C-alpha positions in Angstrom: 13.3 3.9 3.4 12.8 2.6 0.1 9.7 3.5 -1.8 8.3 0.9 -3.0 7.1 2.7 -6.1 10.1 3.1 -8.6 9.9 0.4 -10.7 6.2 -1.7 -9.5 5.1 2.3 -11.0 7.6 1.7 -14.3 5.0 -1.4 -14.9 1.6 -0.6 -13.5 2.2 3.1 -16.3 2.6 0.0 -18.7 -0.8 -1.7 -18.7 -2.9 -0.3 -21.3 -6.5 -0.1 -21.4 -8.2 -3.5 -21.1 -5.7 -4.8 -19.7 -7.3 -7.7 -17.5 -9.6 -8.8 -20.9 -12.7 -7.1 -18.5 -13.1 -3.9 -19.9 -10.8 -2.8 -17.0 -9.2 1.2 -17.0 -5.5 1.9 -17.5 -3.9 2.9 -14.1 -4.6 6.9 -14.2 -1.1 9.0 -13.2 -2.7 10.5 -10.7 -2.7 7.1 -8.6 0.6 6.4 -9.6 2.3 9.1 -7.7 0.0 8.6 -5.2 1.6 4.5 -4.5 4.8 6.2 -5.3 4.9 7.7 -1.4 3.9 4.2 -0.3 7.6 3.3 1.9 8.6 -0.4 3.1 9.2 -0.5 6.8 11.5 -3.6 8.4 10.5 -4.1 11.7 12.2 -5.7 15.3 10.6 -9.0 14.9 11.8 -9.5 10.8 7.9 -8.9 10.1 7.6 -5.4 7.5 5.6 -2.2 7.7 3.6 -1.1 4.5 3.2 3.1 4.8 1.6 5.9 3.3 0.7 9.3 3.8 -0.9 11.4 2.0 -3.4 14.5 2.0 -3.8 14.1 6.3 -4.1 9.9 5.3 -2.0 8.0 7.2 -1.6 4.2 6.6 -0.2 1.9 7.9 0.1 -2.1 7.0 1.7 -4.8 9.5 3.1 -7.4 8.2 4.2 -10.9 10.4 8.3 -12.9 10.3 6.2 -15.1 9.0 4.3 -13.8 6.1 0.7 -13.6 7.7 -1.2 -9.8 8.0 -1.4 -9.1 11.8 -2.7 -6.0 11.3 -4.6 -2.8 8.8 -4.6 0.9 9.8 -5.6 3.8 8.4 -6.0 7.4 9.9 -7.1 10.2 9.3 -6.3 14.1 10.3 -9.6 14.5 10.8 -9.8 12.6 13.6 -10.8 8.8 12.1 -9.4 5.8 12.6 -10.4 2.4 10.7 -8.5 -0.9 12.4 -8.6 -4.2 10.8 -6.0 -6.6 13.4 -6.2 -10.2 14.3 -3.5 -11.8 11.9 -5.8 -13.9 10.0 -5.6 -12.3 6.2 -3.3 -13.4 3.6 
């Protein structure tokens, strides 16, 4: 599956401290390396799933064909699951 990673991370890696004019720090190499692990997966109904699996945590964001976010799920190997769903999120 395609990775979000390289082009997007290349853009983010070029940000300097204070990139927003409010003193924000530039993205760290560690944060950028984690973001590169996110993949885009096409769904059977024309939607797209954004997913990442890192260090025992699994994150999935399902986007409906309409563009609305249908659900956000985070699973940790310890058995904890957080889920937000409903199609009201834009």
